[in-house]
N, C-alpha and C positions, 0 to 999 in steps of 0.2 A: 414900920410893920412889927407887931409883938412876938413875940416866938411863940405863945400861949395858942392864939386859933391856927395859928400855922402847924404846931407839932399836933394840934387836934385833928387837924386835917390830914395831916402824915399818918397817924395811927386809925384813921378811920378808912384812908385808903388800903393800910395793911390788913385789916380787917376784911374789906370788902374785896381785897385780891386775893387773900389767903386760899377762898374755894377753888381757883385755877391751877393750883399746886397738885390738886389730884389729876389733872390730865396734863399740865407741862412735866412733871416727873416720868410717866410713862411713855409720851410722845419724846422727850428728850433721850431717854435711855433706850428707844428704838431706834433714833438717829444714831446714836452712836454705837450700836450693835450691826446696824447696814453699813454704817462707814465705812467699818474696821471690816467687813466681811466683802467690801468692794476694794478693800485693799489698800486704803487710806490707814498711814500711820497716827498713834493717837494725836501726837503734835498737830498734824494735819487736819484731823478731825475737830479737836478743839479750835484750832483756827478759823476753819469752816463755820462753827458756830457761833465764835466769838466776834469774826469779823460782819457776817451776814446777818445772825441773828433774827432771821425768819425761818420758821418751820417751813411750811408749804413751799417757800422757794429752794431749802436746803434739800428737799426730799424727791423734788422736779429735778434739780440737779443730778442729783446723786443715782436717779434714775437713768438720765439721758447719758450721765459718763458710764453705767454699766451697758448702756446700749450702742458704746462707741459711738456716740451722735459729735461731729464736728463742735470742736470749742464755741468758737460765735453762736451756733444755735444752743449750747449750752446757757450759755451767760444771757442770751435773748431772750430764751424760754424761763428762766430765774426772773431776770428784768420785768417780763410781761405778768408773771402771776404777781410779782411785788408792784405792780401799777395801783392797788388798791390804796398804797399807801399814800400817793400823792393826794388820793381824794381825802383820806384821813389827816393828813398835812394840812388841805384848805380847810376842812370841818373844824380843825382843833385851833387852829391860828386867832380866831377871835377870842379866843381864853387865855391863851398862851404867848401870842405874837408880841405883847408889850414887855416883856421877860428882858433882861439882858442877853446877847448875844451868845455867852458860854452857857446860860441856863437853858437857850433854844438850841443850844447844840445838844446838852444834855439830854433834852425830851426827843430830840428826833432821833437820837441813836436808841432809845429805848421804848419809841414808837413803835409798838408792835399792835396785832388782834386785839389782844386782852387787856393790854393797859388805855387802848383808843377805846373800846366799847365801852368801858367800865367808866371811866374817864369824862366820857360826853353825857353818859345817862346820869353822874351825879351833878355834872355841870348844870345839866336841863331840871335837875330833882332841887338844887341849890343854887340858883341867878344869884345871889347876892354875893356870893363868894368874892374877897378880894383876889387878884393875880397871884400875890403871893400863897395864899391858901389855895388856890388851886392849883399849882405848879407841886405845892407839898402832897395834896392829895394824891397828884400824880405819881409822885414819887413813894409814895405809899403802896399805891396800886403795885409798881414796879417792884416794888420790895421781895413779895414772895415769888416772882414769875421769873424775872429775867437772870438774877444769878442763881438760882435753883435750876435754870435751864441749863447754865455753863457745868454746875456738881453734877447732875443727874448725865448730861454728855459723856462727860471723862467715866463716870459708872460704867453706863453702856459699854463704851469704847472698852475699858479695861476686861470687862466681864466677857465680851465679845458672845463668841458661840456658846460659852457656857449658860445662858439664858434659854431655858427652853422654849421650844415655838409654842407650846401648850398656854404660855402664859396669856398669848394674845394683845401683845402691847398695840397692835394696830388697829385696837378699838379708839385709841386717844383722839385721832384726828377728826374722823367725823363727830363724834361728843362735843370735841372743842370748837366746831364750827358752828353745831346747833344750838350749843351754851351761849356762845358770842351773838349768831344772827337773831334769834326768836325773840327776844326782849328788845329787838330793836326795829321791828317789823309794826309798827305803831300806826302808820296811816297806810288809805289805800296804794297809794303811790310806791312807798316801801314793799308793800307786798305784791306789787303789780311787776318792781323792779326786780323783785327775786323770782320771781314765776317765770316773767322773761329768761331770766338768767339760766335757773336751771332749765328751761325747754332748749334753749341753744348750746346750754353745754351737751346736753346728750343729743342732740339734732347734728352736732359736728366734732361727737367724739372718734369721728374716724380722721380728722387732721393729725397728723404726725405732732411728734413733739408737743403734745398737751395745747396747740394752738387753739384747738377748741375753745379752751379756757378763757384766751384772751377776745376772741367772739363774744364768747357768752358774757364778760364783764362789760365790753365796750356796748352791746345790746340792751342789758342790763339798764345801764345807767340812763340811755338814751329814751328807754321805756319808762323810768322813773321820771327822768326830767318832763317829757311830754307829759306823764299823767298829773305832775302838780300843776303843769303849765292848763291840763282842759280843766281839770278839776278844780282848779283856784285853791289847791292845797298848801301848806308848808309843813317841813317835819316837824 
């Protein structure tokens, strides 16, 4: 595989991933601030972001830690929030599965909401890409997302309470998910899955330790799969 097409795919990925930086920066800073306010040292906060590298799971675990939840509950809840990564892996395997194991390991580590969503959209838009080009595009999308996640986490942890609450950094989470999910609701099955998940999340919000999100996720997947079967649709 010539380097030219792969490098072209990489830089196209960087370009497509850049808009996510506007969300990743505030989101990571917010985590850094809240983690230090919860009593974590800077190295513990950075270890959290580097090892887990999953914002929703990190915020979930942090909230439960603040509530003095049992360690097993913290871990189980974070894993439950991250169950969507199993779906992402299954979805992206036909595109990146033929890669050498070390490249698959890199892709698995950097498989987050933004890299998955943008990459899948591109793979469907450009189905004739080679596996090398697809991996290069994935790494391009990752470049302005994951390394800045570490940098802004560190800045948030260092600045800590000096960041005024008036900045409203908590706007980043809902905007991030809306930006990712909106373009992917392409078929009735997608929209049914999203609607059922929203309804169940609200209906089971009373469950402790955010377990309602797990119920909503499973219900949404079941509804989407059933809709595809009944309507004869594919994504």
